[in-house]
C-alpha positions in Angstrom: 0.0 0.0 0.0 2.8 2.4 1.0 4.8 1.4 -2.1 1.8 2.0 -4.3 1.3 5.5 -2.7 5.0 6.3 -3.2 4.8 5.2 -6.8 1.7 7.4 -7.3 3.5 10.4 -5.9 6.6 9.7 -8.1 4.3 9.5 -11.1 2.7 12.9 -10.3 6.1 14.4 -9.5 7.5 13.2 -12.9 4.5 14.5 -14.9 5.6 16.3 -18.0 3.3 19.3 -17.6 2.6 21.8 -14.9 0.4 20.4 -12.1 -2.8 21.9 -10.9 -1.3 22.2 -7.4 1.5 24.3 -8.9 -0.9 26.6 -10.6 -2.8 26.9 -7.3 0.5 27.8 -5.5 1.2 30.5 -8.1 -2.3 31.8 -7.7 -2.1 32.0 -3.9 1.2 33.8 -3.9 -0.1 36.2 -6.6 -3.3 36.9 -4.7 -1.5 37.6 -1.4 0.9 40.1 -3.0 -2.0 41.7 -5.0 -4.1 42.3 -2.0 -1.6 43.2 0.7 0.6 45.7 -1.1 -0.3 49.0 -2.8 2.7 50.7 -4.4 2.7 54.4 -5.1 3.0 53.8 -8.9 -0.2 51.8 -8.8 -2.0 54.5 -6.8 -0.9 57.0 -9.3 -2.1 55.1 -12.3 -5.5 54.2 -10.8 -6.1 57.8 -9.6 -5.1 59.1 -13.1 -7.8 56.8 -14.6 -10.3 58.3 -12.2 -9.2 61.8 -13.4 -9.9 60.6 -16.9 -13.3 59.5 -15.9 -14.1 62.8 -14.2 -13.1 65.0 -17.1 -15.0 62.8 -19.6 -18.2 62.9 -17.5 -17.8 66.7 -17.4 -17.4 66.8 -21.2 -13.9 68.1 -21.1 -11.6 65.2 -21.9 -8.9 67.5 -23.3 -8.5 69.0 -19.8 -7.1 65.8 -18.5 -3.5 67.0 -18.0 -4.6 70.3 -16.3 -7.1 68.4 -14.1 -4.4 65.9 -13.1 -2.0 68.7 -12.1 -4.8 70.2 -9.9 -4.9 66.7 -8.4 -8.4 66.4 -6.9 -8.0 62.6 -6.5 -4.8 63.1 -4.5 -2.4 61.0 -6.6 1.1 60.9 -5.3 2.3 62.4 -8.5 0.2 64.9 -10.4 2.3 65.1 -13.6 1.3 62.5 -16.2 3.8 61.7 -18.9 3.8 59.6 -22.0 0.8 58.7 -24.2 -2.5 57.7 -22.6 -3.5 54.7 -24.7 -3.0 52.2 -21.9 -4.5 54.6 -19.4 -7.6 54.9 -21.6 -8.1 51.1 -21.6 -7.4 51.0 -17.9 -10.0 53.8 -17.3 -12.6 51.8 -19.2 -11.8 48.9 -16.8 -12.2 51.3 -13.9 -15.6 52.7 -15.0 -17.4 50.9 -12.2 -15.2 52.8 -9.7 -15.8 56.0 -11.5 -19.6 55.6 -11.5 -19.6 54.8 -7.7 -17.4 57.8 -7.0 -18.6 60.5 -9.4 -22.3 59.7 -10.0 -23.3 58.2 -6.6 -20.9 60.4 -4.6 -19.4 57.5 -2.6 -15.9 57.9 -1.1 -13.7 55.3 -2.7 -10.2 56.7 -2.6 -9.4 55.0 0.7 -11.2 51.7 0.0 -8.8 48.8 -0.5 -11.1 47.1 -2.9 -10.6 50.0 -5.4 -6.9 49.2 -5.7 -7.4 45.5 -5.9 -10.0 46.0 -8.7 -7.6 48.4 -10.4 -4.7 45.9 -10.3 -6.9 43.2 -11.7 -6.7 45.0 -15.0 -2.9 44.2 -15.0 -3.8 40.5 -14.2 -6.1 40.6 -17.3 -3.2 41.9 -19.4 -1.0 39.1 -18.0 -3.7 36.5 -19.0 -3.8 38.0 -22.5 0.0 37.8 -22.7 -0.1 34.1 -21.5 -2.7 33.4 -24.2 -0.4 34.7 -27.0 2.7 33.1 -25.5 0.8 29.8 -25.7 -0.1 30.4 -29.3 3.4 31.5 -30.3 5.0 28.4 -28.8 2.5 26.1 -30.5 3.2 28.0 -33.8 7.0 27.4 -33.4 7.1 23.9 -31.9 3.6 22.4 -32.3 4.0 21.0 -28.8 1.2 21.5 -26.3 3.2 20.7 -23.2 6.0 23.2 -24.2 3.3 25.9 -24.5 1.9 25.0 -21.0 5.4 25.2 -19.5 6.0 28.6 -21.2 2.8 30.0 -19.7 3.7 28.6 -16.3 7.3 29.9 -16.4 5.8 33.4 -17.2 3.1 33.3 -14.5 5.6 32.1 -11.9 8.4 34.5 -12.8 9.8 36.5 -9.8 9.5 39.7 -11.8 5.9 39.1 -12.7 5.2 39.0 -9.0 7.1 42.2 -8.5 6.2 44.1 -11.6 2.5 43.2 -11.8 1.2 42.3 -8.4 3.5 44.4 -6.2 4.7 47.4 -8.3 1.5 47.6 -10.4 3.3 49.2 -13.3 1.8 49.0 -16.8 4.7 47.3 -18.4 2.6 44.1 -18.7 0.3 46.1 -21.0 3.3 46.4 -23.4 3.6 42.6 -23.2 0.0 42.0 -24.1 0.3 44.2 -27.2 3.8 42.9 -28.1 3.0 39.2 -27.9 -0.2 39.7 -29.9 1.9 41.6 -32.5 4.5 38.9 -32.7 1.8 36.2 -33.1 0.1 38.2 -35.9 3.5 38.6 -37.7 4.0 34.8 -37.5 0.4 34.3 -38.7 1.0 36.5 -41.7 -1.2 39.4 -40.5 1.3 42.1 -41.1 -1.1 45.1 -40.8 -2.1 43.9 -37.4 1.6 43.4 -36.5 2.4 47.0 -37.2 -0.6 48.4 -35.4 -0.1 46.2 -32.3 3.6 46.8 -32.2 2.9 50.5 -32.5 0.5 50.3 -29.6 3.2 48.5 -27.5 5.7 51.2 -28.3 3.1 53.9 -27.4 2.5 52.5 -23.9 6.1 53.0 -23.1 8.7 53.6 -25.7 11.0 50.7 -24.6 9.5 48.2 -27.1 10.8 50.4 -29.9 14.2 48.8 -29.1 13.3 45.2 -30.0 10.9 46.5 -32.7 13.9 47.9 -34.7 15.7 44.5 -34.4 12.6 42.7 -35.8 12.5 45.1 -38.8 16.2 44.6 -39.5 15.8 40.8 -39.3 12.9 40.8 -41.8 13.8 43.6 -44.2 17.1 44.3 -45.9 16.3 47.3 -48.2 17.2 50.6 -46.4 14.2 52.7 -47.5 11.8 49.9 -46.6 13.5 49.6 -43.2 13.0 53.3 -42.6 9.4 53.1 -43.8 8.6 50.1 -41.5 10.3 51.7 -38.5 8.1 54.8 -39.0 5.0 52.6 -39.2 5.8 51.5 -35.6 5.8 55.0 -34.2 2.6 56.3 -36.0 0.3 55.7 -33.0 2.6 57.7 -30.8 2.9 60.4 -33.4 -0.9 60.6 -33.9 -1.4 60.9 -30.1 1.0 63.8 -29.7 -0.5 65.6 -32.7 -4.0 65.2 -31.3 -3.1 66.2 -27.7 -0.6 69.1 -28.5 -3.4 71.6 -27.8 -4.4 70.1 -24.5 -3.9 72.6 -21.6 -0.8 71.8 -19.5 0.3 68.9 -21.7 3.9 70.2 -22.2 4.2 70.9 -18.5 3.2 67.3 -17.7 5.6 65.9 -20.3 8.5 67.9 -19.0 7.8 67.3 -15.3 6.7 63.7 -15.5 9.4 61.7 -17.2 11.5 64.1 -19.4 13.0 62.5 -22.5 16.4 63.8 -21.4 16.1 61.7 -18.2 15.0 58.6 -20.0 17.9 59.0 -22.5 20.3 59.4 -19.7 19.0 56.2 -18.1 19.2 54.3 -21.5 22.8 55.4 -22.2 23.5 54.0 -18.8 26.9 52.6 -17.9 29.7 54.2 -20.0 33.5 54.0 -19.9 36.1 56.6 -21.0 37.9 56.5 -24.4 40.1 59.0 -26.2 40.0 62.7 -25.5 37.9 62.3 -22.3 34.9 61.1 -24.2 32.9 58.0 -23.2 31.0 55.3 -24.9 27.8 53.7 -23.8 27.9 49.9 -23.2 24.1 49.7 -24.0 24.4 51.6 -27.3 27.4 49.5 -28.2 25.6 46.2 -27.5 22.5 47.4 -29.3 24.5 48.3 -32.4 26.1 44.8 -32.4 22.7 43.1 -32.1 21.2 45.3 -34.8 24.0 44.6 -37.2 23.7 40.9 -36.5 19.9 41.0 -37.0 20.4 42.8 -40.4 23.0 40.2 -41.5 20.8 37.3 -40.5 18.7 35.9 -43.3 16.4 33.1 -42.0 16.2 30.2 -44.4 12.6 29.2 -43.6 9.6 30.1 -41.4 10.7 28.0 -38.4 14.1 29.7 -38.3 12.5 33.1 -38.8 10.2 32.6 -35.8 13.1 31.5 -33.6 15.2 34.4 -34.6 12.3 36.8 -33.9 12.1 35.6 -30.3 15.9 35.5 -30.0 16.5 39.1 -31.1 13.7 40.4 -28.9 15.3 38.7 -25.9 18.8 39.9 -26.9 17.8 43.6 -27.2 15.8 43.5 -24.0 18.7 41.9 -22.1 21.0 44.5 -23.5 18.7 47.2 -22.1 18.4 45.6 -18.7 22.1 44.8 -18.3 23.8 47.8 -19.7 21.4 50.7 -18.9 20.1 52.1 -15.6 18.2 49.1 -14.1 14.5 49.5 -13.1 12.9 46.4 -11.7 9.6 46.9 -13.6 11.3 46.9 -17.0 12.2 43.2 -16.6 8.5 42.5 -17.1 8.9 43.2 -20.8 11.4 40.4 -21.4 9.5 37.8 -19.3 7.1 36.4 -21.9 9.8 36.2 -24.6 12.4 34.6 -22.4 9.8 32.1 -21.4 9.2 31.3 -25.0 13.0 31.1 -25.7 13.5 28.6 -22.9 10.9 26.1 -24.2 11.3 26.1 -28.0 14.4 23.9 -27.9 13.8 20.8 -25.8 17.5 19.8 -25.7 18.4 23.1 -24.0 15.2 23.4 -21.9 16.6 22.2 -18.6 19.8 24.3 -18.7 17.8 27.3 -19.8 15.5 27.0 -16.8 18.4 26.5 -14.4 20.2 29.6 -15.8 17.1 31.8 -15.8 16.3 30.7 -12.2 19.9 31.7 -11.1 19.6 35.0 -13.0 16.2 35.8 -11.5 17.3 35.0 -8.0 20.5 37.0 -8.3 18.7 40.0 -9.7 16.1 39.6 -6.9 18.8 39.6 -4.3 20.4 42.7 -5.8 17.0 44.4 -5.6 16.4 43.3 -2.0 19.8 44.6 -0.9 19.9 47.8 -3.0 16.2 48.7 -3.0 15.3 47.9 0.5 13.7 51.3 0.9 10.9 50.5 -1.6 10.8 46.7 -2.3 8.3 44.9 -0.1 8.4 47.6 2.5 6.0 47.8 5.4 5.0 51.4 4.4 3.3 50.1 1.2 1.3 47.4 2.9 -2.4 47.9 2.3 -3.3 48.6 6.0 -7.1 48.2 5.4 -6.7 44.7 4.0 -4.2 43.9 6.7 -6.6 45.0 9.5 -9.5 43.1 7.8 -7.5 39.9 7.8 -5.5 40.1 11.0 -7.7 42.5 13.1 -4.8 45.0 13.6 -3.2 47.7 11.5 0.2 46.3 12.5 3.3 48.2 13.7 4.0 51.7 12.4 7.7 51.1 11.9 9.0 51.4 8.4 11.1 48.2 7.6 11.8 45.6 4.9 14.1 42.6 4.6 16.5 44.7 2.5 16.8 47.4 5.2 17.4 44.7 7.9 20.0 42.9 5.8 21.9 46.2 5.5 22.1 46.3 9.3 23.1 42.6 9.7 25.9 42.6 7.1 28.7 45.1 6.7 28.8 47.5 3.7 32.1 45.9 2.5 30.5 42.4 2.5 27.4 43.7 0.8 29.5 45.3 -2.0 31.3 42.0 -2.6 28.0 40.1 -2.7 26.5 42.7 -5.1 29.5 42.3 -7.4 29.1 38.5 -7.4 25.4 38.6 -8.1 25.8 41.2 -10.9 28.6 39.1 -12.5 26.4 36.0 -12.4 23.5 37.9 -14.0 25.6 39.3 -16.9 27.6 36.2 -17.6 24.6 33.8 -17.6 22.6 36.2 -19.7 25.3 36.3 -22.3 25.6 32.5 -22.1 21.8 32.2 -22.7 22.1 34.3 -25.8 25.1 32.2 -27.1 23.4 28.9 -26.3 20.1 29.7 -27.8 21.2 31.3 -31.1 19.2 29.3 -33.7 22.3 28.6 -35.7 24.7 28.0 -32.8 27.1 25.1 -33.5 27.8 23.8 -30.0 28.8 20.3 -30.8 31.7 20.5 -28.3 29.1 20.9 -25.5 27.6 17.9 -23.9 24.2 19.1 -22.6 22.9 16.6 -20.0 19.7 15.0 -21.2 18.1 15.0 -17.8 14.5 15.8 -17.0 14.1 19.1 -15.3 13.8 18.6 -11.6 10.5 19.8 -10.3 11.9 21.5 -7.2 13.6 24.0 -9.5 10.2 25.4 -10.6 9.2 25.6 -6.9 12.4 27.4 -6.0 12.0 30.0 -8.7 8.5 30.9 -7.6 8.8 30.5 -3.8 11.8 32.8 -3.4 9.4 35.9 -3.5 7.6 34.5 -0.4 10.6 35.2 1.9 10.4 39.1 1.8 6.6 39.1 1.6 6.1 37.0 4.7 9.0 38.6 6.5 7.2 42.0 6.2 3.7 40.7 7.0 5.0 38.5 9.9 6.9 41.4 11.5 3.9 43.6 11.2 1.8 41.2 13.1 4.4 40.7 15.9 
């Protein structure tokens, strides 16, 4: 009887697809982070959508920027930057909140359910992204189980937990548009590709970086390259032409996220060369990737699809590794690196291992260096906390990162950060070398071992440590 039970457990453990219990585990962790934390960025975005609802009801939608600067809904930041396409969609999602607040006059700004509902829009975008990740993997491999693993790897990513459920940034909206665009391109619907890619770029301009690589991979005539690149920025251009007459739009653009600041972040790490000038590592890496993309001529559709994913991942990693790091920008690469990991079964296990080590190393860097804002007690949703535990918790501001900086000396932390950063960069480069569709790596003997299930559990459970550390200390 015991032997039969053990064999049954082994059979379940060795299943070749994600288990229901594993999906439940991901769902529980996601739900806890979604409900218990409300980051300032999320509060900004949700209150800006309420601003949009207010001015629309008043029949003055063009007054949005001025209304937001006046800040009647008390957003932490009253300067809105970038295009509002994703905010418009989010505002439609938040119409029920707007109706309750504006038409029925109910106070909603301090209601925790408002922010939970608002963040569910990002969960919807994640589900849309997973849907297209599933279709892309099936298009490339034809394998249903590989598609399921890609969705699971995406949903259980450390940076999906941080970027979507904790930070509540709208980078996942980029992913929804971008994965839909890539699938349409693979499916031969080119007009939809340009439209959806343009929308992804308009949400935040970062998708323009992989978009250029896609065009260089598929088109070799210079004038056609320029034309197709311009197609990708048409939605952004139309937006700024339409809104240029909006009151206070220029003030919002300059105060919110000035282009000069973004460019400075993108240029990132630089080192000196002749005559006291310096060169940007990010721009240098990007040029190398763009040249390689232009010189790559896929021989068939299968190779073209694989190179599409490869160059998207390569450009995103170049941005993350060699420009100023922002944790929420990692979200943009998550769906595509999940696809890259599963489309070659021979390399699947080593890909998962390397991605897990990279994610944990990056996570540890964030915990140490960003202790002031990553899983901090000050951003716990106190209303939800009190509802669940019957107390608002301690008022002290703390996090695991803050406490680590007290436990370990600065010299040791510096050494640890250097080690983690080296691991991230070297393994990221190795992932790109290993997964090049034409890589000749016959000298490597990749072990043909089934991926150990505990690796999946490790990569998803690491986030639990700082979450429960903060919540546990608040109770005590």
